[in-house]
C-alpha positions as CSV (number, residue, x, y, z in Angstrom):
1,M,30.0,2.8,4.6
2,C,30.3,5.7,2.6
3,A,31.6,2.4,-0.2
4,T,28.5,0.7,0.2
5,A,26.5,3.7,0.2
6,L,28.6,5.1,-3.5
7,T,28.4,1.6,-5.0
8,F,24.2,1.6,-4.1
9,L,24.1,5.2,-6.1
10,D,26.4,4.4,-9.1
11,T,24.4,1.2,-9.1
12,V,20.3,3.5,-8.7
13,E,22.5,6.2,-12.0
14,R,24.2,2.8,-14.0
15,K,20.3,0.7,-14.1
16,Q,17.7,4.7,-14.2
17,L,16.2,2.6,-10.9
18,F,14.6,6.3,-10.3
19,A,12.6,6.6,-13.9
20,N,12.2,2.8,-13.0
21,V,10.3,3.7,-9.4
22,R,8.5,6.4,-11.2
23,A,7.3,4.3,-14.4
24,R,6.1,0.9,-11.8
25,G,5.3,3.7,-9.0
26,A,2.4,5.1,-11.7
27,E,1.3,1.3,-13.5
28,L,0.8,-0.5,-9.0
29,R,-0.8,3.3,-8.5
30,A,-3.5,3.6,-11.5
31,G,-3.6,-0.6,-11.0
32,L,-5.1,0.2,-7.3
33,K,-7.4,3.1,-8.2
34,K,-9.1,0.7,-9.8
35,L,-9.5,-2.0,-6.9
36,A,-10.3,0.5,-4.6
37,A,-13.6,1.5,-7.8
38,K,-14.3,-2.2,-6.6
39,F,-13.8,-2.2,-3.3
40,D,-16.1,-0.7,-1.1
41,F,-14.5,-1.1,2.2
42,I,-11.1,0.9,-0.2
43,R,-10.6,4.8,1.5
44,E,-8.1,5.8,-0.3
45,V,-4.5,4.9,-2.0
46,R,-1.4,7.0,-1.1
47,G,2.4,7.1,-1.0
48,E,4.5,7.9,-3.6
49,G,7.0,5.9,-5.7
50,L,6.9,2.3,-5.2
51,M,5.8,3.5,-1.5
52,L,2.0,3.0,-1.1
53,G,-1.2,2.4,1.3
54,V,-4.1,1.3,0.2
55,D,-6.2,3.1,3.7
56,L,-9.0,-0.2,4.7
57,D,-12.5,0.6,6.0
58,V,-11.8,-2.5,8.0
59,E,-8.8,-4.9,9.7
60,G,-6.4,-5.6,7.4
61,A,-4.8,-8.6,9.3
62,P,-6.9,-11.0,7.6
63,Y,-6.2,-9.8,4.1
64,V,-2.0,-10.1,5.3
65,A,-2.2,-13.0,6.1
66,E,-4.4,-14.2,2.2
67,A,-2.1,-11.7,0.5
68,S,0.7,-14.4,2.0
69,S,-0.1,-17.8,1.5
70,K,-0.4,-16.6,-2.3
71,G,3.0,-14.7,-2.7
72,L,2.6,-12.1,-2.2
73,L,3.9,-10.0,0.9
74,I,2.8,-6.9,2.2
75,N,2.0,-5.7,5.7
76,C,-0.3,-4.0,8.4
77,T,0.0,-0.4,9.6
78,H,-2.7,1.5,12.3
79,D,-4.5,-2.0,11.8
80,H,-6.1,-0.8,8.6
81,I,-3.9,0.5,5.9
82,L,-2.2,-2.3,3.4
83,R,1.6,-1.5,3.0
84,L,2.9,-2.2,-0.4
85,L,7.3,-1.9,-0.5
86,P,8.3,-3.6,-4.2
87,P,11.7,-3.3,-4.8
88,F,13.7,-1.1,-6.9
89,I,13.7,-3.7,-9.8
90,L,10.5,-4.7,-9.7
91,T,8.4,-5.0,-13.6
92,A,5.8,-4.7,-15.9
93,Q,4.9,-8.2,-15.2
94,Q,5.4,-8.3,-11.9
95,V,3.0,-4.6,-11.3
96,K,0.8,-7.3,-13.3
97,E,0.8,-10.7,-11.2
98,G,1.1,-8.3,-8.1
99,L,-1.9,-6.7,-8.7
100,S,-3.8,-9.7,-10.2
101,K,-3.2,-11.2,-6.6
102,L,-4.6,-8.5,-4.9
103,E,-7.8,-8.5,-6.3
104,S,-8.1,-12.1,-4.9
105,V,-7.1,-11.3,-2.3
106,L,-9.8,-8.8,-1.5
107,A,-11.8,-10.6,-3.2
108,K,-12.2,-13.9,-1.1
109,T,-11.2,-13.2,1.6
110,E,-13.9,-12.8,4.7
111,R,-14.3,-9.4,5.5
112,P,-14.0,-8.3,8.9
113,A,-16.1,-6.0,10.2
114,K,-15.6,-2.2,9.5
115,L,-13.7,-0.1,12.4
116,Q,-14.8,2.2,14.2
117,A,-14.3,5.1,13.3
118,V,-11.8,7.8,14.7
119,P,-12.3,11.1,14.9
120,S,-10.4,13.6,13.1
121,T,-7.9,15.6,15.3
122,T,-9.6,18.8,14.9
123,A,-12.6,17.2,15.5
124,A,-11.7,16.2,18.7
125,A,-9.3,18.8,19.9
126,Q,-13.3,20.3,19.4
127,S,-15.0,17.9,22.3
128,L,-12.0,18.3,23.6
129,A,-12.9,22.5,24.4
130,A,-16.2,22.0,24.5
131,A,-15.6,19.9,26.7
132,R,-13.9,22.0,29.2
């Protein structure tokens, strides 16, 4: 087990994969921010490096299905967050292609109904306190 971990760490260091993660993550985040400005149902882009989430105010499942049909592998968490987890070896060209495919998915997929607003933790606590 330790030998596998050491081999992995050696590969990451030799191929400078963390530098690639930082560079491709910045490119991907910038592209997602541009998409957020274009599509009003994107609430927020968040994450770090290549672990990014696109928070929608609509259900995400239809976008995941359409993305899959275009060869783009994403998933959805909490019913409304599109999660992107590309590999450390992602190239700049693949970032461009992925963003282009995602833009097409967001534009062409029939938009589901907006999700019901979920009260914030503070608002929920205040409501509970007021009910007592």
